[in-house]
N, C-alpha and C positions, 0 to 999 in steps of 0.2 A: 433163360434170361434174354437171349437175343430176340425171341418172339415178343416179349414184353416191350422192349425198346422199339421194335418194329411197329407194334400196335400204337404206341404213344406217338411215334412219328406220323403214322397214317391219320391219327386223330387231329394232330396239330396241322398237318397238311390240308386236311378236309376243311378245318375251320378257316384257315387263311385263304384257301382257294374260294370258299363260299363268299368270303367278304369282298373278293375282287369283283364279283359279278353283282352289279347294283340290283336291288329288288325293286319291283314296280308297284308303287302305291299311287295311282292317279288321284290328284287333288288332295293328297295327304290323308286319304281315307282308308281304313282297314275294313275287312269283311267279317261279319259275325252273324249269329242267328238268335233272334228273340223267340223263345218258346212261350207262346201265349196259350195256356191250357194245353191242348194237344196239337196245336198248329204251329208250324215253323214259319217264322217271318224273317226273311233275310234282310239284314240292315247294313248300312254303311256307318262305320264308327268314326267319330271325330272327337278330338280333345285338344285343348290349348290352355296354357297358364296365363295368356295375355287377354285381358278383358276386352281390349280394343278389337282383337281378332274374333273373339267370341261374339261381339256385338254385330259385326258385319256378316257373320256366318248365315243367319236366316235369309239374307239377300242372295246367297249363292244358289245356283240351280244344281240340285243333286238329283239324279235319277234314282227312283226307288225310295225305300224306307230309310230313315236316318235315326241313329242314336248318338246323342252328344253326352260325353262324360263331363260333368261340371266339377270344378276344383275349388278348394278352399281359397286359393289365390284369386279366384274370380269374384269372391265376395268379401274382400277386405273392408273393414269398417270405414276407412277413409273414402271409399268409392261406393258406399251403399246406394246412393241415389242413382249413379250410373248403372250399378248392378241391377237394380229394380227395373230401370228402363230397358235394360238388355233382356231380362226375363219377360217383360211385357212384349217386347219385340218378337221373342220366340212364340209367345202365346198367340199373338196376332197372326203369325205364320203357321198356325194350326199345330204347334207342338204341344205335347202333354208332359207334365212333370212327374217324376217318380222319385221316391226316397231310396236310400241305399239297399233296402230290401225289395226294391221293385214294386212298391205299393204306390198306387196313384195318389198324388197330392191334389186336393181340390180346394184347399183354403188359400186365400190371397197371401202373397209374400209380405213378410214383416221383418223387422230387425231381429225378432226373437226366433223366427223359424227359417230364416234364409239359408242357414247352413244345413237344413234337411233336404234341400233341393240338390239331388245327386245326378239325375239323368233327365234329359229332354228328348222325347221320342216323337217322331212324326211317321205315322204309318197309314197305309191305305184303309185299314180298319181300326177305328179308335179303340183304345184300351178302356175297360170299365173297372170300377172299384173291386168287383168280385173276381176279376181275372187273376189267374196264377201265372206270374211272369218270371222268366229266368233268361239269363244271357249265356249263350254258348259260343265259344270261340276256339279255334285251333291252337291259340296261344294263351298263355297265362297273363293276367292283368295284375300288376303290382301297384296298389293304390292304398297304402297304409296311412294311418295317422302319423304325423311327423314327430310326435312326442307325447309325454305324459303331462296332462294338465294339472297343475298344482295351484288352484285358485286363479289369480290373474296372470300367473307365470307359467309358461310351457317349458318343461324340461325336454329339450330336443334330443332325439335318439343319437344324432350325430355327436352332440356334446357328451352324451352318456357313453358312447363308444370310446371317446378320448379318455374318459374317467376309467373305463375298463382297461384301456391300453396302458395307462400309467399305473393303475392299481396292480394289475397282474405283473407288470414290469418291475414294480417295487418288490413284490413278493419273490419274483424269480431272481432278481439281483441280490436279495437278502440271502437266498439259498446259495448262489454262486460265491458270495463273499465268505460264507461259512465253509464251503468246500475248499476255497483257497486260503482259509485262515486269515482273512483280512478283517481288521478292526471295523466294527459296525458304525463307528463314528464317521467313517468316510462315505457312508451310504446317503445320508441326508443331502450333503452338498452335491453329490452326483445327481440325485433326483432333481434338485433345484435347477442346476445348470442344464440338465437334459430337457426339463420342462420349458425353460426360457428359450433355449436354442430351437426346440421343435416348433413351438407355437409361433414365435416371432419369425424364425427363418422360413417356415412353411408359408406363412401369410405373405411375407415380403416377396418370396419366390413366386407365388401365384400372381401377385399384382404386377411384378416386374416382367415376368415372362408371358402372362396371359391377359391381364387387365390393367395396363398402365394408365388407362383413362381415368381410373378411380382416384388418382392423385388430384385430379382437377374436379371431377364430378361429385365425389363423395369421400373427401379426404379422411374423415374420422373413421370410416368403415375399414380403412386400410389397417388400423391398429387396434380397433375395438370391435367387439361382437355386436355391432349396431349398424343400422342404415339410416342416414338422414335424407336420403333421396326420396322424394314424394312423401315426406312426413317421417317423424322419428319412429323407429321400429327396432326391437331387440331381435336379432337374427340368430344368435348363437354362433359358434365357430363354423365358418364355411369358407370355401375358396382357399384351400391350402395345397401347396405343391411340395411333393416329396423331394424334388431336387433342391429347393430352397432350404428345407429342413436338414438335409444331409450336409450342405455346405456350412450352415450355422452350427450344426452339431460337431463338425470337425474342429471348428475354432473353440467352441465352449469346452469340448473335451480336452483340447490341448492345454487350455488354462487349468482345468481340473487336474490333469495329469502332472503338470510341472509345478503348480503352486500349492496343490492340496494333498493329493495322495502320493506324489513324488515317485511315480512309476513310469516306465516306458509307455508312451501314449498307445502303442500297439497293444499292450497288455489290456488296457481299458477298452480299446476299440474291439478287440476279439470278443470280449464279454458283452459289450454293449450291442454288438451286431445280433447276438442271440435274442436279446430282449426286443430290439427294434423290429426284428422279423415278425414276432408275435404281435407287437403293437401295430405294425402295418396292416395286418389282417383285420384288426378291429376298426382301423380307420376306413378301410375299404367297405366294411360292413356299414359304417356310418354313411358313406357315400351312397350305398345301396338304399338305405332308409330315406335319404334325401333325394333320390332319383337323379343323381348327378354322376358325372364321369360315365355316361352310358355308352353302349356299344353302337355299332353301325346297324343299318337296317338289315333285317334278316327275313328269310322266307317264313311266313306265318306258321307253316307246318313243321318247322325245325323244333327239335326238343328243347332248344335254348331260347326260343322266341318269347320275349316278354314285352308287354305294353306298359310304358311308364306315363300314365296320364298327367303326373305332376312334373314331368321333365321341363326344364327351362326352354324357352323358345330359341336360345342360342344354339341348340343342337339340331334345329330344323323341325320337320314335321313329326307329329306324335304318332308313330306307327311301331309295330313290333321290332324290337332290337335285341342285340346280344346283352346279357347281364355281365358286362366286362368287369364290373366291380367284384363279382363273385369269382370270376376266373383269376383275377389278381390276388384276391384274398386267399384262395385255395393254394396258389403258388407260394405265398408267403408262409402259410402254415407248413407246407412241405419243406421250405427252407429252414424254418425254425426247428423242425424235427431232425433234419440233416445236421445242422450245427450243434444241436444239443447232444446228439449221439456222438459226434466227433469230439465234443468237449468232454463228455463223461467217459467214453470208452477208448479213446486213443491218447497219444502223447502230443497231439498237435497243439494243445493249449500252451505247451512249453516252447513252441516255436512262434514267438511273438509276431503277430501280423498275419500268420497263415490263415487263421479262421476269418479274420477281417477281410483279407483279399478274396477268399472264397465267397464270403458274404456279398462283397461288392459285385463280383462276377455274376452270381446267380440272381441276386436281387434285381440288378439292372437288365439282365437278360430277360427275366420275367416281364419287367416293365416294357422292354423293347418289343417283345413279340406280342404282348397283349395289345399294344398300341395299334397293331394291324386291324384289330377288331373294334377300336374305339372311335368315337366321334371327336373332333378337335375340341379343345377347351378354350373357347374364346377365339381371338385372332391368332393365327399361327405366324409369329414374328420371325421364327427361325425355321427354315426349311432347307433341305439339301438332298439331292438325288432321289426325290420322291418320299423322303422320310419327314415325319412331322417334328414339332418342337420337342415333344417328350422323347422321341427316339434319338434325335440328334444330341440332346443333353445326356442321354444314357450312355452313349458310346465312350466319352472320356472316362466315366466312372468305371466301365467294364475294363478299359485299358489299364486304369489305375489299379484295379484289382489284380490283374496279372503281374504288374510291376511289384506290387506289395508282396504277393506270394513269392516272387523270385528273390526279393531282398530279405525275406523273413528268415532265411538261413543264417543271417548275420546276427540275429537277435535271439538265439536259442538260450534258454535257461534250464537249470536242473529242477527237479521236483522240490528239492530242499530250498532252492532260491525262491521258487514260486510260493512256497508255504511258509516262508520265514515270517515269524510274528512281527507286527509293526511296533 
């Protein structure tokens, strides 16, 4: 067992140490190889979600061959004319266009085919339509579609992950209520108040802690899954902060505990923590699909290196980074397993508050340590001792967890009291 903990320590130490040393990506360009038939063509790789930055890139002097990854955000309908001018600028600079299968595009750009333009390539030897082209990189490229197209509406994977989080949470809480012999009539109001607290609290927390400028620049986007900046657009749920969700959930659960189910709030928190752990993993998977909350720059040869072509410009240059969303999601799954085992196999659920305190300690410890590998989300308004906003906000929650575990001894109940019919 000691060897296992030692290996885990070494892995964590290696990750954090590697993040301390800045990786070198001159000009924000990564290195890859285009395999054209049997010939290897080294290329510099560039990507950006900002159409303005993409437009000026052909004017940059880059030594050697270049491959530009084009994004769907570069071709939004509202900017079609500017997008076509940008592609024309690349063409004038001797770039060739390829589709997602690396097949040469020879037809002129139009509104109907603009979304097929996936790569712009400038090489010393022009690519022909008969060439077999592949891209080889030491890192993986994460460039999925952001959702499922249902007619004129896109079902974003981020929103779908929220549906999974609450769906599995509902099923799990149903099982918990059956185990504890709690009337199922109390399940619906818990689901409702949890949904309200999570969405509203998470959104307000993100805006207050990371993007307060939205109150002036795009007010309705603070409360609704839309954007009115640069034209009306349905965005789905995005920009949510777990600290805000936690604060809101504390208050909505207090109301539910005292006014509806009439149990000690710690009894509810103990069980809600189990569900939230699993839900948090789904949310981070949603962030992964959205290419947001990404990690710091990493050596391209690292097994963790991922390139996120669709990452927002707020994170800096588009180069290989840690998939910090997956690290955090994995941690939350482990937390869920630990809490579920303790709930089912021990008597700790009768010591009201103990499981919740442990949940707070581990959850925010995961968040605290993963932050070492994350890029800042927006402006860091709260910093202390070299720690970022997410880490500073996590410390009080961890301390609260220790306090709650300490005082939980005062709230012990018997198995009979726990399973007393309502």
